[in-house]
C-alpha positions as CSV (number, residue, x, y, z in Angstrom):
1,M,243.4,-44.4,152.1
2,S,245.8,-44.3,149.1
3,T,246.6,-47.2,146.7
4,N,250.3,-47.3,148.0
5,T,249.4,-47.2,151.5
6,V,247.6,-50.1,151.5
7,H,250.2,-51.8,149.6
8,E,252.7,-51.1,152.6
9,D,250.5,-52.5,155.4
10,A,250.1,-56.2,153.0
11,I,254.0,-55.9,152.9
12,R,254.7,-55.4,156.7
13,M,252.2,-57.9,157.9
14,H,253.6,-60.5,154.9
15,A,257.2,-60.1,157.0
16,I,255.4,-60.3,160.4
17,D,253.9,-64.1,159.5
18,V,257.7,-64.8,158.1
19,E,259.6,-63.7,161.5
20,A,256.7,-65.8,163.3
21,Q,257.6,-68.9,161.5
22,E,261.2,-68.8,162.0
23,E,260.4,-68.4,165.8
24,K,258.6,-71.9,165.9
25,G,261.6,-73.5,164.3
26,K,263.8,-72.7,167.6
27,D,263.5,-74.0,171.1
28,S,263.9,-71.7,174.3
29,N,267.3,-71.6,173.8
30,G,267.5,-70.4,170.3
31,K,268.4,-73.9,168.9
32,E,266.8,-74.8,165.9
33,V,265.0,-77.9,165.8
34,L,264.7,-79.9,162.5
35,Q,260.9,-81.2,161.7
36,D,262.3,-84.0,159.9
37,N,262.9,-86.5,162.5
38,S,264.1,-89.2,160.0
39,H,267.4,-87.3,160.2
40,A,268.3,-85.8,163.7
41,I,266.6,-84.9,166.8
42,A,267.5,-81.9,169.8
43,T,269.3,-82.7,172.7
44,D,269.9,-81.0,175.8
45,R,273.8,-80.7,174.8
46,G,273.1,-79.4,172.1
47,E,274.4,-82.5,169.6
48,E,272.3,-84.5,167.1
49,E,271.7,-88.5,167.8
50,P,272.3,-90.5,164.4
51,Q,269.6,-92.4,162.9
52,S,271.8,-95.8,163.7
53,A,271.9,-95.1,167.5
54,R,268.1,-94.8,167.6
55,N,267.7,-97.7,165.5
56,D,269.7,-99.6,168.1
57,N,267.8,-98.7,170.9
58,N,264.5,-99.7,169.0
59,L,266.2,-103.1,168.6
60,T,267.2,-103.2,172.5
61,S,263.7,-102.5,173.5
62,C,262.0,-104.8,171.1
63,K,264.2,-107.9,172.8
64,T,263.6,-106.5,176.4
65,Q,259.7,-106.9,175.4
66,E,259.9,-110.3,174.1
67,K,261.8,-111.3,177.1
68,D,259.2,-109.9,179.3
69,K,256.7,-112.0,177.3
70,E,258.8,-115.2,177.9
71,K,259.8,-116.6,181.3
72,K,262.1,-119.9,182.2
73,L,261.3,-121.9,185.6
74,Q,264.0,-124.2,186.3
75,T,262.0,-127.3,187.0
76,R,262.8,-130.8,188.4
77,N,261.1,-133.5,186.8
78,F,261.9,-136.8,189.1
79,F,260.7,-140.2,187.8
80,L,260.2,-143.3,189.8
81,M,260.0,-146.5,187.4
82,K,258.5,-149.4,188.9
83,K,257.1,-151.8,186.2
84,I,256.3,-152.5,182.6
85,I,252.9,-154.2,181.3
86,D,251.6,-155.3,178.4
87,D,249.3,-152.4,176.9
88,P,245.7,-154.3,177.4
89,D,244.3,-151.9,174.8
90,V,247.0,-152.6,172.1
91,D,248.3,-156.2,171.3
92,G,252.3,-156.1,171.1
93,S,252.8,-153.0,172.9
94,L,253.7,-152.2,176.3
95,M,253.3,-149.3,179.1
96,L,255.7,-148.0,181.4
97,V,254.0,-147.4,185.1
98,G,255.6,-145.2,187.6
99,T,255.1,-141.9,189.5
100,F,256.1,-138.6,188.4
101,V,257.2,-135.7,191.1
102,Q,257.6,-132.5,189.2
103,Y,259.4,-129.4,191.5
104,V,258.9,-126.0,189.9
105,F,261.0,-123.3,191.3
106,G,261.3,-119.2,191.0
107,L,257.7,-118.9,191.6
108,T,255.9,-116.0,193.6
109,E,253.7,-116.9,196.5
110,E,250.5,-116.2,194.5
111,E,251.6,-118.8,191.9
112,A,253.0,-121.7,194.3
113,K,250.1,-121.4,196.6
114,R,247.1,-121.4,194.2
115,A,244.5,-124.0,194.2
116,G,245.6,-127.3,192.5
117,G,249.4,-126.0,192.3
118,F,251.3,-125.0,189.5
119,S,253.0,-127.3,187.2
120,F,253.5,-128.0,183.8
121,E,251.5,-130.5,181.5
122,Y,252.9,-133.7,180.4
123,R,253.3,-134.8,176.6
124,F,254.0,-139.0,176.1
125,N,255.2,-139.6,172.6
126,E,253.9,-136.2,170.9
127,K,250.5,-136.5,172.6
128,C,248.9,-135.2,175.4
129,A,248.5,-137.0,178.5
130,T,245.1,-138.1,179.0
131,D,243.4,-139.2,182.3
132,E,243.9,-142.8,181.6
133,T,247.8,-142.1,181.3
134,L,248.5,-139.5,183.9
135,Q,246.5,-138.9,187.5
136,K,247.4,-136.1,189.5
137,R,247.8,-137.6,193.1
138,R,249.2,-134.2,195.1
139,A,249.8,-130.9,194.7
140,E,251.7,-128.6,197.6
141,S,253.5,-125.1,197.8
142,L,257.2,-125.3,199.7
143,R,259.4,-122.4,200.6
144,S,263.2,-122.5,199.9
145,I,265.5,-122.0,203.2
146,S,266.3,-118.4,201.9
147,D,262.6,-117.6,202.3
148,K,262.4,-115.7,199.0
149,V,262.0,-118.4,196.6
150,F,259.0,-120.3,196.5
151,V,258.4,-124.0,194.8
152,S,255.3,-126.0,193.7
153,R,255.7,-129.9,194.3
154,T,253.0,-131.7,192.0
155,T,253.0,-135.7,192.2
156,F,251.4,-137.6,189.1
157,Q,250.9,-141.9,188.7
158,A,251.5,-142.6,185.2
159,S,251.2,-145.3,182.9
160,I,252.7,-144.0,179.7
161,P,252.4,-145.8,176.6
162,L,255.6,-147.1,175.0
163,E,256.0,-147.1,171.0
164,M,257.6,-150.3,169.7
165,D,260.2,-150.8,167.0
166,V,262.1,-153.9,166.2
167,P,265.6,-152.4,165.0
168,F,267.6,-155.7,164.9
169,T,266.4,-158.5,163.6
170,A,268.5,-161.8,163.2
171,F,266.1,-164.7,162.5
172,P,264.8,-166.2,164.4
173,F,266.0,-163.5,167.1
174,H,265.0,-160.1,167.8
175,V,265.9,-157.2,169.8
176,A,262.8,-154.8,170.2
177,T,263.1,-151.2,171.6
178,A,260.6,-150.0,173.7
179,T,260.6,-146.0,173.9
180,A,258.7,-143.1,176.0
181,A,259.5,-139.5,174.8
182,V,258.3,-137.0,177.8
183,E,258.0,-133.8,177.4
184,L,256.6,-131.0,179.4
185,S,254.5,-128.3,178.0
186,S,254.5,-124.7,178.2
187,T,251.9,-122.8,179.4
188,F,250.4,-119.1,179.1
189,E,249.2,-116.7,181.6
190,G,247.9,-113.1,179.9
191,D,250.6,-112.2,177.3
192,Q,253.8,-114.2,178.8
193,T,255.1,-117.4,177.8
194,I,256.3,-119.8,180.6
195,R,258.5,-122.6,179.8
196,P,260.2,-125.3,181.7
197,D,263.8,-125.8,182.2
198,L,264.8,-129.0,182.8
199,V,267.7,-129.3,185.8
200,L,269.7,-132.3,186.4
201,H,271.6,-133.3,189.5
202,K,275.2,-133.0,189.2
203,D,276.7,-136.4,190.8
204,D,273.5,-138.4,191.3
205,P,271.7,-139.6,188.0
206,R,269.1,-141.5,190.2
207,Q,267.5,-137.8,191.6
208,N,266.4,-137.8,187.6
209,F,265.5,-141.3,187.1
210,S,265.0,-143.8,189.8
211,I,263.9,-147.3,189.3
212,Q,262.1,-148.3,193.1
213,S,263.8,-149.9,195.6
214,L,263.9,-154.1,195.6
215,G,261.8,-155.6,198.6
216,P,261.3,-158.9,200.2
217,S,260.3,-161.3,197.5
218,S,257.1,-162.9,199.0
219,M,257.6,-166.0,196.4
220,H,261.3,-166.5,197.4
221,S,260.2,-166.4,201.1
222,M,257.8,-168.7,200.5
223,L,259.9,-171.2,198.8
224,F,263.4,-171.0,200.4
225,G,262.6,-169.4,203.8
226,Q,264.6,-166.3,203.4
227,D,264.8,-162.8,202.0
228,S,265.2,-162.1,198.8
229,S,268.2,-160.0,199.6
230,T,270.9,-162.9,199.7
231,P,269.9,-165.1,196.8
232,N,272.3,-166.5,194.4
233,S,270.8,-164.2,191.4
234,T,272.2,-160.9,190.4
235,I,270.6,-157.7,191.1
236,E,270.3,-157.2,187.7
237,Q,267.9,-160.5,187.3
238,Q,266.0,-158.9,191.0
239,I,265.5,-156.1,189.4
240,L,263.9,-157.5,185.9
241,E,262.1,-159.9,188.1
242,K,260.4,-156.7,189.8
243,I,259.9,-154.5,186.5
244,D,259.3,-157.0,183.9
245,A,255.5,-157.8,184.3
246,S,255.4,-158.5,180.5
247,K,254.2,-161.9,179.2
248,K,255.2,-161.3,175.5
249,F,258.5,-159.6,176.0
250,D,261.9,-160.5,177.6
251,F,264.0,-157.5,179.0
252,V,267.6,-157.7,178.1
253,S,268.2,-154.7,180.5
254,P,266.2,-153.3,183.5
255,Y,267.7,-149.8,182.5
256,P,266.9,-147.9,179.6
257,K,269.1,-145.8,177.2
258,L,268.0,-142.4,178.4
259,H,268.8,-138.8,177.1
260,F,268.1,-135.4,177.0
261,V,267.0,-132.5,174.2
262,Y,268.1,-129.4,174.7
263,D,266.7,-126.6,172.3
264,T,269.6,-124.6,171.1
265,E,267.7,-121.7,169.8
266,K,265.1,-121.3,172.8
267,K,267.9,-122.1,174.8
268,Y,266.1,-124.4,176.9
269,C,265.4,-128.3,178.1
270,S,261.9,-129.7,178.3
271,R,262.3,-132.9,176.9
272,F,264.1,-136.2,177.4
273,V,263.6,-139.7,176.2
274,M,263.6,-143.3,177.9
275,T,264.5,-146.5,175.4
276,F,264.2,-150.4,176.8
277,Y,265.6,-152.9,174.9
278,C,263.6,-156.3,175.2
279,S,263.5,-159.5,172.8
280,T,260.6,-161.9,171.6
281,A,260.8,-165.2,172.6
282,G,263.6,-166.4,170.3
283,F,264.2,-170.0,171.7
284,M,260.2,-170.4,171.3
285,K,260.7,-169.7,167.5
286,F,263.1,-172.1,167.4
287,L,261.4,-174.5,168.2
288,S,258.1,-173.8,166.2
289,I,259.9,-172.9,163.1
290,I,263.6,-174.3,163.0
291,L,262.9,-177.8,164.4
292,P,260.2,-178.4,161.7
293,I,262.1,-176.7,159.0
294,F,265.1,-179.7,160.2
295,L,262.1,-182.6,159.6
296,I,261.4,-180.8,156.2
297,S,264.9,-181.0,155.5
298,V,265.3,-184.8,156.1
299,V,262.3,-185.3,154.5
300,A,263.5,-184.0,151.2
301,T,266.9,-185.6,151.5
302,I,265.1,-188.8,151.5
303,N,263.2,-188.2,149.0
304,V,265.8,-187.2,146.7
305,A,268.4,-189.9,148.3
306,N,265.3,-192.7,146.9
307,E,265.6,-190.8,143.1
308,W,269.4,-191.4,143.2
309,I,269.1,-195.2,144.2
310,S,265.9,-195.8,141.7
311,P,267.0,-193.6,138.7
312,D,264.6,-195.8,136.4
313,A,261.5,-195.0,138.2
314,K,258.3,-195.2,136.8
315,G,255.2,-193.3,137.0
316,S,254.1,-194.3,140.1
317,E,257.3,-193.7,141.5
318,V,257.4,-190.1,140.4
319,T,253.9,-189.6,141.6
320,G,255.1,-190.4,145.2
321,H,257.9,-188.3,144.8
322,L,255.6,-185.2,143.7
323,E,253.1,-186.2,146.6
324,V,255.8,-186.1,149.0
325,T,257.3,-182.9,148.2
326,S,253.8,-181.6,148.0
327,A,253.3,-182.3,151.5
328,L,256.5,-180.8,152.5
329,T,255.8,-177.5,150.8
330,L,252.2,-177.3,152.3
331,A,254.3,-177.6,155.7
332,A,256.3,-174.9,154.9
333,V,253.6,-172.6,153.9
334,F,251.8,-172.9,157.5
335,I,255.2,-172.3,159.3
336,L,257.2,-169.9,157.3
337,P,254.7,-167.1,157.9
338,Q,255.6,-166.9,161.7
339,I,259.2,-165.8,160.6
340,I,258.0,-162.3,160.0
341,E,258.0,-159.9,162.8
342,S,254.5,-158.6,162.8
343,S,256.0,-155.8,165.6
344,S,258.2,-154.8,163.2
345,N,258.3,-150.8,162.0
346,Q,261.0,-151.3,159.1
347,H,260.1,-150.2,155.8
348,S,262.7,-152.4,154.2
349,T,260.8,-155.5,152.4
350,L,263.5,-157.5,151.2
351,N,265.4,-157.8,155.0
352,L,267.0,-161.4,156.3
353,D,263.5,-162.9,157.3
354,S,262.3,-162.5,153.5
355,F,265.3,-163.8,152.3
356,Y,265.3,-167.0,154.4
357,V,261.4,-167.4,153.3
358,I,262.5,-167.3,149.8
359,I,265.3,-169.4,149.8
360,I,262.9,-172.3,152.1
361,F,260.5,-172.4,148.8
362,V,263.2,-171.9,146.3
363,S,264.8,-175.1,147.8
364,L,261.6,-176.8,148.2
365,V,260.6,-175.9,144.4
366,L,264.1,-177.4,143.3
367,T,263.8,-180.8,145.0
368,S,260.1,-181.6,143.5
369,F,261.8,-181.7,140.2
370,P,262.5,-185.5,139.6
371,K,264.8,-186.7,137.4
372,R,262.3,-188.1,134.6
373,I,261.3,-184.4,134.2
374,A,264.2,-182.7,134.6
375,T,266.6,-185.1,133.1
376,T,269.3,-184.9,135.3
377,F,269.5,-185.4,138.9
378,A,271.2,-181.9,139.4
379,V,268.2,-179.5,140.0
380,E,266.8,-181.6,143.0
381,T,270.5,-182.1,144.4
382,I,270.5,-178.2,144.0
383,G,267.7,-178.1,145.8
384,V,268.5,-180.0,148.9
385,V,272.0,-178.5,149.1
386,L,270.1,-175.0,149.4
387,L,267.7,-176.0,152.1
388,W,270.6,-177.2,154.2
389,L,272.5,-174.0,153.3
390,S,269.4,-172.4,154.6
391,F,270.4,-173.2,158.2
392,L,273.6,-170.8,158.2
393,I,271.5,-167.7,158.5
394,P,269.6,-168.9,162.4
395,I,273.0,-169.6,162.9
396,S,274.7,-166.9,162.1
397,G,271.7,-164.8,163.7
398,W,272.4,-166.8,167.2
399,F,275.9,-165.5,167.0
400,R,274.7,-161.9,166.2
401,Y,271.9,-161.8,168.4
402,R,274.8,-163.2,171.4
403,N,277.0,-160.2,170.4
404,I,274.2,-157.8,171.6
405,I,273.2,-159.2,174.2
406,R,276.5,-159.4,175.9
407,K,276.8,-155.4,175.0
408,I,273.8,-154.5,176.4
409,Q,274.4,-157.0,179.7
410,T,278.2,-155.7,180.0
411,E,276.9,-151.9,179.9
412,T,274.2,-153.2,182.7
413,Q,276.6,-154.4,185.2
414,L,278.7,-151.2,185.0
415,M,275.2,-149.2,185.4
416,T,274.8,-151.4,188.6
417,K,278.3,-151.1,189.9
418,R,278.1,-147.3,189.8
419,N,274.7,-146.8,191.1
420,R,273.1,-144.9,188.0
421,F,269.4,-146.2,188.5
422,L,268.6,-148.4,191.4
423,R,266.9,-146.2,194.3
424,D,268.3,-146.7,197.9
425,A,268.0,-145.2,201.4
426,Q,270.7,-143.0,200.4
427,C,268.9,-142.0,197.3
428,K,266.1,-141.1,199.2
429,K,267.6,-138.1,201.2
430,E,266.4,-136.1,198.4
431,S,266.4,-132.3,198.3
432,K,262.9,-131.1,198.1
433,G,263.2,-127.0,197.5
434,E,266.8,-126.4,197.0
435,L,268.8,-126.1,193.5
436,E,272.3,-126.1,194.7
437,E,273.0,-129.9,193.6
438,F,270.8,-129.1,190.2
439,F,272.2,-127.5,187.0
440,T,270.4,-126.6,183.5
441,M,271.2,-128.7,180.5
442,D,273.6,-126.1,179.0
443,H,275.9,-126.3,182.0
444,F,276.5,-129.9,181.3
445,L,276.7,-129.2,177.8
446,K,279.6,-126.4,178.2
447,Q,281.6,-129.0,180.5
448,E,284.7,-130.5,179.1
449,T,284.6,-133.5,182.1
450,N,281.8,-134.9,183.9
451,D,281.2,-138.4,185.3
452,V,277.7,-138.7,184.9
453,Y,276.8,-137.1,181.6
454,G,278.2,-137.0,178.0
455,V,277.4,-136.0,174.2
456,D,277.7,-138.4,171.3
457,E,280.7,-137.8,169.4
458,N,279.0,-138.2,165.9
459,E,276.3,-136.2,166.9
460,M,278.3,-133.5,167.9
461,R,280.6,-133.8,164.7
462,H,277.7,-133.2,162.2
463,H,275.4,-131.4,164.4
464,T,273.7,-129.0,162.1
465,G,270.3,-129.1,163.9
466,R,268.3,-127.3,166.2
467,Y,268.5,-129.7,169.3
468,Q,271.6,-131.4,171.0
469,Y,271.3,-134.6,173.0
470,L,273.0,-134.9,176.7
471,W,273.2,-138.9,177.7
472,Y,273.9,-141.0,180.8
473,K,277.2,-142.3,180.7
474,T,278.2,-145.6,181.8
475,N,281.2,-144.5,183.5
476,K,283.2,-141.7,184.1
477,D,286.0,-142.5,181.7
478,Q,283.3,-142.3,178.6
479,Q,283.0,-138.6,178.0
480,K,282.3,-138.7,174.3
481,C,281.3,-142.0,172.3
482,N,278.7,-143.1,170.0
483,F,275.9,-143.3,172.8
484,R,273.0,-143.5,170.4
485,N,274.5,-146.6,168.2
486,S,276.5,-148.3,170.9
487,Y,274.5,-151.7,171.0
488,L,272.6,-151.9,167.4
């Protein structure tokens, strides 16, 4: 074979390879398919799909996957309040005793009938519930009327520790708050997150939170031979007698200030907060502090008046003056520390109570300087005047305290009149397996008018955070107002 023949065969084989590669770049219809998928792909219509459209499809697919990984179950969390007692483990604290009935809707038959029932775990004041604070009493599965939705019903006995704070101090009176923040925790099954979404009754708030109905008072029957349903006391006083089992605090109102917290980012509600208002024994402080200070003021005035009557007092008289002043100061040292409220969580060191203590000690220091030492009556006279002027603080505190108590009691009467909390025979006819009367929180937040729930106008005006709050309304005309700070 010649050299030219070999060269021609090589050229012919190369041409066959090029044609084969070109044929691989076409489909059965002869359409060219681009191998670079970052620009376009072949379609049956012979058109190219742009990259932006494929990105949108991918984003939709990701959202669908995220939605599949998270499920919200509508949950009715009914709480029946029984009483408030002193916390045996923490001095100066309280515990709320009651019953939770948790309904979880939208379950499969397998989930509803599992052993122990299906329920969400509780958190009280950011802490997981323990065996001491929560005990499961009963679990059962229900079937809705439609026979398509299964419901799990679980009953718990709860003893919730309350967080104490003293937001208002007006010596010698204090208004304390006892708060319970209740949250239902999300749970996980495989890769899926299951969240509780609380539902509220559209017309009757007692289907969400209720105070146990009043029963006959054995003490009242024993003393007066009649049932407590017809006493001279008001309904509010009867409820207070029922729920107030504390020996350290006096409750101003039997009803809590209650609001629900809505997560605007994840669009569900799993948390609500109850705040009770109570006071320490102001009258006992009046007897144990104000009356002794009054006695000290009288003795100090007599001591200074004696200086005025005997302006030329010698050494023995001066010594007697100092002895009386020392005794008064010692008495004040033992009395005044009772003014500082130990249960207060305020971080301010110079409040009205501290200011009152400072005035008393400065007054006693000034009254201890006799004329022979100070060369004038002005110093001890100023001390006596300051001592008597200090009584303006407890007097003004009394008026401020009464003003707040009057506001709370007025709202309490409105709550009683509109049946916001007290459980009765009509309230007991509750729906156990249906949701027709219940709605999620976002439904009430979107409503312009509602007779039961409202939003805080200040929170709405300055709302920039993640959460929104829905409050119990005192009356139907109270659509937007300052719910959070309406008292203090």
